[in-house]
N, C-alpha and C positions, 0 to 999 in steps of 0.2 A: 504493501498499500505506498500511495507516494499522502508524506506530509504536506500541507499545505500551507506555500509559501504569501507570507507581506511584501507586497513593495515598497517601495516606499513610497511613492506616492500614497501610497494605505492607509500608510501606516501614520508620515504625517495628515491626513487628511483628518485621522479617527485618534491623535497629538488634537489637534484643530478644535477636534469636536467637545474632546473631554474638557479639551480648554476655559471652548463656549460656554459652555452651562456647571463649572467650577467655579466663571468669576461672576455667571447673573447669579447666581442663590448665595452668591457670594452678598456680591452691592445688593441684595435683597436681603440678606440678611441684615446688612453694617446696613443699609435705611431707616429698619425694621427700631434697629437700634437704639439709630438717633433717635428717633420718630419719641418712643416712650423718654429715654431719655429728656428730650425735649420738652415734651409734655409733660412731666412733672415740674421742669424748671418756668416752664411757666406759668403752670399752676400756681407755684409756691410763689409767686410775681403775683399775681393776681389776686391773695389772700392775703398776702403781705399790705395791697397798695386797698387793696378792700378796709383791713382790719386799721389802717393808717387813715382811711379816709372814717369810718366811724363812731372813731375817739375824737373826732373835733379837732382837728390837726389843722382845720380847710387856710394854708398859707395864699399865697397868689401864685401860686405856681401850684394849686392839686389841681388842676384840670384842665393848664398842658399839654397837647401832645409834642410828644418829640418831633 
């Protein structure tokens, strides 16, 4: 029985597909991780701003947008 041989082109194509799939999953995982982290920071900032406004410290810059 003859062993199946992969040509160089087939090997490069398989490596390219594997690399593309790996990069896609890494990108999506990193994006989700960053979204969670930034979501927590945004919530903390919103809660902090709500707490400072409810304590009565309404200075001239209290409602100004950056």
